C-alpha positions in Angstrom: 0.3 -0.1 0.1 2.7 2.2 0.5 4.6 2.4 -2.3 0.2 2.9 -4.2 0.3 5.4 -2.4 4.1 6.6 -3.8 1.9 6.5 -7.3 0.1 9.6 -6.5 2.8 11.8 -4.9 6.5 12.5 -6.5 9.5 10.5 -5.8 12.8 11.3 -6.2 14.1 8.0 -8.3 12.1 5.7 -9.8 12.6 3.1 -12.3 11.4 5.4 -15.1 14.1 8.1 -14.0 17.4 6.2 -14.6 19.8 7.8 -17.6 19.3 4.5 -20.1 16.2 4.7 -19.3 15.8 8.3 -20.6 17.8 7.6 -23.6 15.9 4.4 -24.6 13.1 6.4 -24.6 13.8 9.2 -26.6 15.0 6.9 -29.0 11.9 5.3 -29.0 10.2 8.3 -29.7 11.7 9.6 -32.8 12.0 5.9 -34.0 10.6 5.2 -37.6 7.7 2.1 -37.6 7.5 0.3 -40.7 4.2 2.6 -41.4 7.1 4.9 -41.4 5.3 7.6 -38.7 7.0 8.3 -35.2 5.8 7.1 -31.7 5.4 10.5 -31.1 1.6 10.0 -33.0 0.5 7.5 -30.7 -1.0 8.8 -27.2 1.6 9.2 -24.6 4.9 7.3 -26.4 7.7 7.8 -25.5 9.7 10.5 -24.0 7.1 13.2 -25.7 5.3 16.2 -23.5 2.8 14.6 -20.9 4.8 10.8 -20.5 4.9 9.0 -17.8 9.1 10.2 -17.8 7.8 13.5 -17.4 7.5 13.9 -13.9 5.6 16.2 -12.0 6.1 18.4 -9.4 5.4 18.3 -5.5 2.9 21.1 -6.1 1.8 19.5 -8.7 0.8 16.6 -7.3 -0.6 17.9 -4.5 -2.8 20.0 -6.4 -4.3 17.5 -8.2 -5.5 15.4 -5.5 -6.5 18.9 -4.1 -8.3 18.9 -6.9 -9.6 15.5 -7.0 -10.5 15.8 -3.3 -12.9 19.4 -3.7 -14.5 18.2 -6.8 -15.6 15.3 -5.3 -17.2 16.7 -1.9 -20.3 18.3 -4.0 -20.8 15.0 -5.8 -20.6 12.6 -3.8 -21.2 13.6 0.2 -23.4 17.1 -0.5 -26.6 15.6 1.3 -25.9 12.3 1.3 -28.3 11.4 4.2 -31.0 14.2 2.9 -33.6 11.7 2.3 -34.4 7.3 3.5 -33.4 4.2 1.7 -35.0 3.3 -1.1 -36.0 0.1 -1.7 -35.1 -2.7 -2.6 -31.0 -2.5 -2.6 -30.5 -0.2 -0.1 -32.8 -1.5 1.8 -31.8 -4.6 1.5 -27.9 -3.5 2.8 -28.9 -1.4 5.3 -31.1 -4.2 7.2 -28.7 -7.1 6.7 -25.0 -5.4 8.5 -28.2 -3.5 11.2 -29.1 -7.1 11.3 -25.1 -8.6 12.1 -25.3 -5.4 14.7 -28.5 -6.4 16.3 -27.6 -10.1 16.7 -23.4 -9.9 17.6 -22.9 -12.9 14.0 -20.9 -11.1 11.7 -20.4 -14.8 9.8 -24.1 -15.2 9.0 -25.6 -12.5 7.3 -29.4 -12.5 7.7 -32.2 -10.0 6.1 -36.0 -10.5 7.8 -34.2 -12.7 10.0 -33.9 -15.0 7.7 -30.0 -16.9 6.2 -29.0 -14.8 3.2 -26.1 -16.0 1.4 -26.3 -14.0 -2.3 -23.1 -12.1 -1.9 -20.3 -12.1 0.5 -19.6 -9.9 3.9 -17.6 -7.5 2.7 -20.2 -4.3 2.3 -22.3 -5.7 5.0 -19.1 -5.4 7.0 -18.3 -1.6 6.1 -21.5 -1.2 6.3 -22.1 -2.4 10.4 -18.4 -0.6 11.0 -19.9 3.2 9.0 -22.9 2.2 11.6 -20.8 1.8 15.1 -19.4 4.9 13.8 -22.1 7.2 13.5 -25.4 5.2 14.3 -28.2 4.1 11.9 -28.6 6.0 9.6 -28.5 7.7 6.5 -25.5 9.1 6.0 -23.4 6.3 7.5 -24.8 3.8 5.4 -24.1 5.6 2.2 -20.6 6.7 3.4 -19.2 3.8 2.6 -20.1 4.1 -1.6 -19.4 7.6 -1.0 -15.3 6.7 0.4 -15.4 3.6 -2.4 -15.9 6.5 -5.5 -13.4 8.9 -3.9 -11.0 6.3 -3.8 -11.9 5.5 -7.8 -11.1 9.5 -8.6 -7.6 8.5 -6.6 -6.7 5.2 -8.4 -7.3 6.3 -11.7 -4.8 9.4 -11.4 -2.5 7.3 -9.9 -2.9 4.4 -13.0 -3.5 7.8 -15.5 -1.0 9.3 -14.6 1.7 6.2 -14.3 0.4 4.8 -18.2 -0.1 8.1 -19.8 1.6 11.3 -17.6 -0.2 14.2 -14.3 -2.3 15.3 -17.2 -4.0 12.0 -18.2 -4.1 10.8 -14.9 -5.8 14.1 -13.5 -8.5 14.3 -16.8 -9.3 10.9 -15.7 -10.0 11.8 -12.2 -12.3 14.3 -13.4 -14.2 12.4 -16.3 -15.1 9.5 -14.3 -16.1 12.0 -11.3 -18.6 13.5 -13.8 -19.4 10.2 -15.7 -23.3 10.3 -15.3 -23.8 7.0 -13.2 -20.8 7.6 -11.5 -22.2 10.2 -8.8 -25.2 8.4 -8.5 -24.0 5.6 -7.3 -21.3 6.7 -5.1 -24.9 8.0 -3.2 -26.3 4.4 -3.2 -26.2 1.8 -0.9 -25.5 -1.0 -2.9 -22.4 -3.2 -3.7 -21.5 -2.6 -7.5 -19.5 0.8 -5.8 -17.4 -0.6 -3.6 -16.3 -4.1 -6.2 -16.3 -1.4 -8.9 -13.4 0.4 -7.4 -12.1 -2.9 -5.7 -11.9 -4.9 -8.8 -9.8 -1.4 -10.1 -7.4 -1.2 -7.5 -6.5 -4.8 -8.2 -6.1 -4.3 -12.0 -4.2 -0.4 -11.3 -1.8 -2.6 -8.6 -1.1 -5.4 -11.3 -0.4 -3.0 -14.2 1.8 -1.0 -11.3 4.1 -3.8 -10.5 4.4 -4.7 -14.1 5.9 -1.6 -15.2 8.0 -1.5 -11.8 11.1 -3.1 -10.2 12.6 -4.3 -7.3 11.1 -3.6 -4.2 8.4 -1.8 -5.3 7.5 -4.0 -8.1 6.9 -6.6 -5.3 5.2 -4.1 -3.1 2.6 -3.8 -6.0 2.2 -7.0 -6.9 1.6 -7.9 -2.7 -1.7 -4.8 -3.4 -2.9 -6.7 -5.9 -3.2 -10.1 -4.3 -4.6 -8.5 -1.0 -7.0 -6.1 -3.3 -7.9 -9.6 -4.9 -8.9 -11.2 -2.4 -10.8 -8.3 -1.2 -13.0 -8.5 -4.3 -13.5 -12.0 -3.9 -15.4 -11.0 -0.1 -17.2 -8.5 -2.2 -18.9 -10.0 -5.1 -17.2 -13.7 -4.9 -15.1 -15.8 -7.6 -16.5 -14.1 -10.5 -13.6 -11.5 -9.2 -11.3 -13.5 -10.2 -12.5 -13.8 -13.9 -13.2 -10.4 -14.0 -9.6 -9.5 -12.8 -7.5 -12.7 -14.4 -8.7 -12.9 -17.8 -7.9 -9.3 -18.9 -4.2 -10.0 -17.6 -4.2 -13.1 -19.7 -5.8 -11.4 -22.8 -2.8 -8.1 -22.3 0.1 -11.2 -21.7 -1.2 -13.2 -25.1 -1.7 -9.8 -26.8 1.6 -8.1 -25.8 3.9 -11.2 -25.6 4.8 -10.4 -21.3 4.6 -13.6 -20.7 7.6 -12.8 -18.3 5.8 -10.7 -15.5 4.4 -14.3 -14.3 7.6 -15.2 -13.0 7.3 -12.0 -10.8 4.1 -11.8 -9.5 5.3 -13.0 -5.7 2.5 -16.4 -6.0 4.9 -18.0 -3.3 4.1 -14.8 -0.6 0.8 -13.8 -3.1 -1.9 -16.5 -3.3 -1.2 -17.9 0.5 -2.1 -14.4 1.7 -5.1 -14.7 -0.9 -6.6 -17.8 0.5 -6.3 -16.1 4.5 -8.2 -13.6 3.9 -10.7 -15.1 1.7 -10.6 -18.2 3.4 -12.2 -17.7 7.4 -14.8 -16.5 6.2 -16.6 -19.0 3.6 -14.8 -21.4 5.7 -17.2 -20.7 8.9 -20.0 -19.1 6.9 -20.1 -23.3 5.3 -19.7 -25.6 8.9 -22.6 -22.8 10.6 -24.4 -23.1 7.8 -24.8 -26.3 5.5 -27.1 -25.6 2.6 -24.3 -22.4 1.6 -22.0 -24.1 -0.6 -24.6 -25.7 -2.9 -26.0 -22.2 -2.9 -23.5 -19.8 -2.8 -21.3 -21.5 -5.2 -23.6 -23.1 -7.5 -27.3 -21.4 -7.5 -25.8 -17.6 -6.9 -22.8 -17.9 -9.9 -22.9 -20.8 -12.2 -26.8 -21.5 -12.4 -27.5 -17.7 -11.8 -25.1 -16.9 -14.6 -26.2 -20.1 -17.3 -29.9 -19.4 -16.8 -30.1 -22.5 -14.9 -31.5 -21.4 -11.9 -35.3 -21.6 -11.5 -35.9 -18.3 -9.7 -33.9 -16.4 -12.8 -34.3 -12.6 -12.4 -33.8 -9.8 -14.2 -33.7 -11.1 -17.4 -32.6 -9.2 -20.8 -30.8 -9.3 -24.0 -27.3 -9.5 -24.8 -27.6 -5.9 -25.9 -28.6 -5.0 -23.5 -25.6 -2.8 -21.7 -24.5 -2.2 -25.2 -28.1 0.0 -25.1 -27.5 2.0 -21.9 -23.1 2.5 -21.7 -23.6 5.3 -23.3 -25.7 6.5 -20.9 -23.7 6.1 -17.9 -20.8 7.5 -19.5 -22.8 10.8 -20.0 -22.0 13.7 -20.9 -18.1 12.2 -22.5 -19.9 9.7 -24.5 -20.7 12.0 -27.2 -17.1 11.9 -27.8 -16.7 8.2 -28.1 -17.3 8.1 -31.3 -14.4 10.3 -32.1 -12.4 8.6 -30.3 -12.6 5.6 -31.8 -12.0 6.7 -35.3 -9.3 9.0 -33.7 -7.3 5.9 -31.6 -8.1 2.4 -33.5 -4.9 3.9 -35.8 -2.9 4.5 -33.3 -3.1 1.5 -30.8 -1.9 -1.2 -32.9 0.9 -2.7 -33.4 1.7 -2.2 -29.3 5.2 -1.1 -29.5 5.9 1.4 -26.5 4.3 1.0 -23.4 1.4 3.3 -23.3 0.2 1.9 -26.2 0.5 -1.4 -24.6 -1.4 0.7 -21.7 -4.4 1.8 -24.2 -4.6 -2.5 -24.8 -4.9 -3.1 -21.0 -7.9 -0.6 -20.1 -9.6 -1.8 -23.7 -9.4 -5.6 -22.6 -10.6 -4.9 -19.2 -13.4 -2.4 -20.1 -14.4 -5.0 -23.4 -14.5 -7.8 -21.5 -16.3 -6.9 -18.3 -19.2 -5.3 -20.6 -19.1 -9.2 -22.7 -19.2 -10.9 -19.9 -21.8 -9.6 -18.2 -24.1 -9.2 -21.6 -23.7 -13.4 -22.3 -25.8 -14.0 -18.5 -28.9 -13.9 -18.2 -29.4 -12.1 -15.0 -28.1 -7.8 -15.9 -28.5 -5.1 -14.2 -27.3 -1.9 -15.1 -24.9 -1.4 -12.4 -23.2 -5.2 -13.1 -21.2 -3.5 -15.9 -19.9 0.0 -13.7 -16.0 -2.0 -13.2 -15.8 -0.8 -17.1 -16.7 2.9 -16.5 -13.6 3.8 -14.6 -11.4 2.0 -17.5 -13.3 3.7 -19.8 -12.9 7.3 -18.2 -9.0 6.7 -18.5 -9.3 5.8 -22.5 -11.6 9.3 -23.3 -8.3 10.8 -20.9 -5.5 9.4 -22.8 -8.0 10.3 -26.3 -7.6 14.3 -24.5 -4.8 14.1 -23.5 -3.4 13.6 -27.0 -5.5 15.9 -28.6 -4.0 18.4 -25.7 -0.5 18.2 -27.5 -1.9 17.9 -30.9 -3.6 21.1 -30.5 -4.0 21.4 -34.4 -4.7 18.2 -34.9 -7.3 18.3 -32.1 -10.1 20.1 -33.6 -10.7 18.0 -36.9 -14.0 16.9 -37.6 -13.9 14.0 -35.1 -13.8 16.1 -31.7 -16.1 18.9 -33.6 -18.5 15.8 -34.4 -18.1 15.1 -30.5 -18.8 19.1 -29.3 -22.0 19.3 -31.9 -23.6 15.9 -30.8 -23.6 17.3 -26.9 -24.3 20.6 -28.0 -28.0 19.3 -29.3 -28.6 17.0 -26.6 -28.2 19.3 -24.1 -29.4 22.0 -26.4 -32.6 19.8 -26.8 -32.8 19.0 -22.9 -33.0 22.7 -22.3 -35.9 23.1 -24.7 -37.5 20.1 -23.1 -37.4 21.2 -19.2 -38.8 24.6 -20.8 -41.9 23.8 -22.7 -43.4 21.0 -20.8 -41.4 20.3 -17.8 -42.9 23.0 -15.5 -46.6 21.1 -15.8 -45.1 18.3 -16.2 -43.1 18.3 -12.7 -46.0 19.4 -10.9 -48.5 17.2 -12.0 -46.1 13.7 -10.9 -44.7 15.0 -8.3 -45.9 18.3 -7.0 -43.4 20.5 -6.9 -42.8 24.0 -8.1 -42.3 24.8 -11.6 -39.6 26.8 -11.1 -37.2 24.2 -10.9 -38.3 23.0 -14.8 -37.6 26.3 -15.6 -34.1 26.9 -13.6 -32.9 23.7 -15.1 -34.0 24.3 -18.9 -31.9 27.8 -18.6 -29.1 26.0 -16.7 -29.2 23.0 -20.1 -29.7 26.5 -22.8 -26.7 28.1 -20.9 -24.2 25.1 -21.0 -25.3 24.4 -24.5 -24.2 27.9 -25.2 -21.2 27.5 -23.8 -19.8 24.3 -25.1 -20.4 25.8 -28.8 -18.9 29.7 -27.0 -15.5 27.3 -26.3 -15.7 25.1 -29.9 -15.3 28.2 -32.1 -12.4 29.3 -29.8 -10.6 26.4 -30.5 -9.6 26.3 -27.0 -9.9 23.0 -25.6 -9.3 23.1 -21.9 -11.8 25.1 -21.7 -14.3 22.8 -23.3 -12.9 20.1 -21.2 -13.3 22.5 -18.1 -17.1 23.3 -19.7 -18.0 19.6 -20.5 -16.9 18.1 -16.5 -17.7 21.6 -15.0 -21.5 21.5 -16.3 -21.9 18.2 -15.6 -20.3 18.4 -11.9 -23.2 21.6 -11.7 -25.8 19.7 -13.1 -25.0 16.8 -10.3 -25.0 18.2 -7.3 -27.8 20.6 -8.5 -30.6 17.9 -8.9 -29.5 16.7 -5.2 -31.8 19.4 -3.5 -34.7 18.6 -6.3 -34.2 14.7 -4.9 -34.1 15.3 -1.7 -37.4 16.9 -2.4 -38.9 14.2 -4.4 -37.4 11.2 -2.2 -40.6 11.5 0.4 -43.2 10.5 -2.3 -41.1 7.0 -3.2 -39.5 5.6 -0.1 -41.4 4.2 2.7 -39.5 6.0 5.7 -41.8 9.0 5.1 -44.8 6.4 5.9 -43.3 4.8 8.6 -42.3 8.3 10.3 -46.6 8.6 10.3 -47.2 5.8 11.9 -44.7 6.1 14.5 -46.7 6.1 17.5 -48.0 3.0 16.4 -44.7 1.0 16.4 -45.3 -0.3 19.4 -43.6 -3.5 20.9 -47.0 -5.9 20.4 -47.5 -4.4 16.6 -46.9 -6.7 14.1 -46.8 -5.4 10.0 -47.5 -6.9 7.4 -46.7 -7.0 3.9 -48.6 -9.7 1.6 -48.5 -8.4 -2.3 -44.4 -6.8 -2.1 -41.7 -7.3 0.6 -40.2 -3.4 1.0 -36.9 -4.0 3.3 -35.8 -0.6 4.2 -39.2 -1.4 6.4 -36.9 -4.2 8.7 -34.2 -1.4 8.8 -36.3 1.7 10.2 -39.0 0.0 12.8 -36.5 -3.0 14.1 -39.0 -5.5 13.7 -39.6 -8.6 11.5 -41.9 -8.3 8.8 -44.6 -10.9 7.9 -45.1 -11.6 4.3 -46.4 -13.4 2.0 -44.8 -12.6 -1.0 -41.3 -14.6 -0.8 -38.9 -13.5 -3.7 -35.3 -12.9 -2.2 -36.6 -14.5 1.1 -37.4 -18.0 -0.2 -34.1 -19.4 0.4 -34.4 -19.2 4.4 -38.0 -19.6 4.6 -37.0 -23.0 2.5 -33.6 -23.4 5.8 -36.2 -22.2 8.9 -38.3 -24.7 11.2 -42.3 -25.4 9.5 -43.3 -23.9 12.8 -41.6 -20.8 12.2 -43.0 -20.1 8.6 -46.4 -20.5 10.3 -46.1 -17.7 12.2 -43.5 -15.2 10.0 -45.3 -16.0 6.2 -48.9 -15.4 4.6 -50.6 -18.4 2.8 -54.1 -16.6 1.8 -56.1 -13.6 2.0 -57.4 -15.7 5.1 -54.5 -15.7 6.5 -54.4 -12.2 6.8 -57.9 -11.2 7.7 -57.3 -13.1 11.0 -54.3 -11.4 11.5 -56.2 -7.8 10.7 -58.6 -9.2 13.0 -56.2 -9.5 15.9 -56.5 -6.8 19.3 -53.0 -6.1 18.7 -52.2 -2.9 16.2 -51.0 -4.3 13.3 -50.0 -2.2 10.0 -49.9 -4.0 6.5 -48.4 -2.7 3.6 -49.8 -2.3 -0.2 -48.3 -1.7 -3.4 -49.7 1.5 -3.6 -52.9 3.6 -3.3 -54.7 1.5 -6.0 -54.0 -1.6 -4.2 -54.8 -0.8 -0.4 -58.3 -0.2 -2.0 -58.7 -3.9 -3.2 -57.9 -5.0 0.7 -60.6 -2.3 1.7 -62.8 -3.6 -0.5 -62.3 -7.5 0.8 -62.1 -6.5 4.1 -64.6 -4.2 4.9 -64.7 -2.0 7.9 -61.8 -4.4 9.6 -58.9 -2.5 7.8 -58.5 1.4 6.5 -55.8 3.2 4.8 -53.8 5.5 6.9 -51.3 7.1 4.8 -49.9 6.2 0.9 -47.0 8.5 -1.3 -46.5 7.4 -5.5 -44.5 3.5 -3.9 -46.7 2.6 -1.3 -49.5 2.7 1.1 -50.3 1.4 4.6 -53.3 0.1 5.6 -53.9 -0.8 9.9 -56.6 -2.4 11.8 -58.9 -1.4 14.6 -56.3 -1.0 17.1 -53.6 0.8 14.9 -56.5 3.0 13.5 -56.5 4.0 17.3 -52.7 4.5 17.6 -52.6 6.6 13.8 -55.6 7.4 12.5 -55.5 8.1 8.9 -54.0 11.2 7.4 -56.5 12.6 4.3 -55.1 12.8 1.2 -52.2 10.5 2.2 -48.5 11.9 2.4 -48.7 15.3 0.3 -52.3 15.7 2.1 -54.1 16.0 -1.8 
C-alpha cells in the first residue's frame, strides 16, 4: 500500500529516472515504424511531453489531489444523508448489517432474520462498522460507497499518471467523477461501487507492478493479491475471472509473459487464501446449505440461467444500449475517440500503447462477460466505467498535445452532438417541464425553468469554447457543467424522495410501533421497513426470502409467512395493532373492498400505502389525502 501511495505523490527516483531509460525512451520516441510514422503519433508514446517520463512536481501532485478531493465533496457527499433508503437495494444493504450488529453475528448474513447468502460479507462488514461509528442513519450507510467512489478517483489519477502522464491522470479522475453513473452510485447503498473500485484497484496494482521493478514491484504485486482477495469477499469468485481474464489476454497479445514470474506467487497466493478462506469456511460450517446455494445457484446457475428463480433477464445487447448513458456527457466524444484511436493502438510498440490495450481489454471483457449472463442489471457493468474514463483521458491528452490536429471532424462532431442533446433537453425542460413536474411530483414549476435555463447556458458555453478552439476550456465546460448539474439535482431529489420511500410513511405511524405491533406485507416486500422499525415483517411474497424460508422450521413458517387472504384477514382481526403495507394507493382499495370495516388506509405516497386494523387506527388515525395531503 505504501508503494501505491507513492504513485500519487512524487518520488525522487523511480525506475523511469535512470539515464539509460531516458535514452531508450528518446530513441523510441523518434524511431521510425514500418508505416513511416514515429511513436510521437501515438498517445503518450516515448519521452514526449506528458508521458510517464515527465515527473510532475510536488506542487502539481498535491494540487491534483486537492482538486480531486474538492470535486468529490459536492458530487459524492453533499446531502448524502438527505433522504431515506430506497427499496429494494438500499433497504436490503442497510438491514443486513443492522441485523448483524443486533444479533452479534458477523458470519451469517440475514435479511428479515432469514439466512441470506446471495453476496459475501465485505459490504455488510463495512456498513456495520460505519453504523457503529456514526449511528443507524442514511449518511453512515451511504458513506461506504461515497468513500469508495473517492478512492476510485485517486486510483484513476495514479494509474493514468503512470500510463500517460500527470495531465492524463488528472483528466481521468475528472472524467470519472463527472460520468453520470459514478456520482449516482456513489450516493446509493449498493454493492456495485465498492466492488468496482476494488476491481479497479486490483487492476491498477497489477499494472504498477508490471511496469516497475525491485522492492516497489514486490509491494505492488502484494497489493494486487490483497485487493483481489477483498474483491472476492465483496462479490465472490467471479472477481478472479473479471481480473484474471484481461490480464491473460494482455500477456498473450503483447507478449509480456515474463511478468508472470515476478507476481509474488509464493507470498500472494497464501495471503489471498488467508484473507478469503476464514469467512467461507466458517459460514459453511455453521450453515451446511451455504455451499450449494452460493457456489452453484448464485454463480454458475444464475449466470447460465439454470436457476429456477430467474431474475432480471435481458437481451445480450442490454448493456451496449445503456453504456453511453452511463458515461454521459463524455460518451458524446466516443465516436471521435474510436475513429482517431484505433490507428494509434496497434501494433503495440510502446508501453503507452500497451497501456491502452490493457484498459480496452478490461472494459470490453467486463461488458461482454455480463452481457453473456441471463441475469442483468445496469449496475453490473459499473466496473468498466473507470477503464473507459482513462481511455477518454488518453484521447483528450493526445489532442491536448496536438492542438492543431485536435479541432478536426472527430472532436467537432462530439461537441456538436453534446450541444444538440443539451439544447433539446433545455427546450423540453422549459416547454413541458414545469407542468409535468407539478403534475407528477407536486414540485414548484420554477425548478424545471431553472433547469432548462441551465442546460441552455451550458449549451452556449460549450459552443463558444468550441468556436474558440480552446480544448482545455471545452473540457472544463463539459466536466464543470456536469458537476453543477449533478450537484444542483441533489436538493430536487431530496424534495421528491419522500414520495418514493417508506421512511416518510413510517414516520407518521411511529406512535403505533409498539413492541406488540405487527407489520405485514402481502403483495410485496420493502426491505427498508425492517431497518426503520427494527421489526421482523410477516410476508406472503417470498422473493429473495425464499431460500431463507426453505431452511427454517415449519412452526416458524406458520408464524412469519401467510398462505392466503384468509390468513391476512385473521391477522387483521387481532386485538394488537397490525399495519399492512400495500403496493400503492390503488392496491390498498382492494384490501378495503375485501375486508370492509376491519381495515382502513392510514397514509400513502406514490410507491406504498399503509393500512391498519382497529387497534392501529386508534393509535394513528388516517391522514386525509395521504402524504401530500391531496
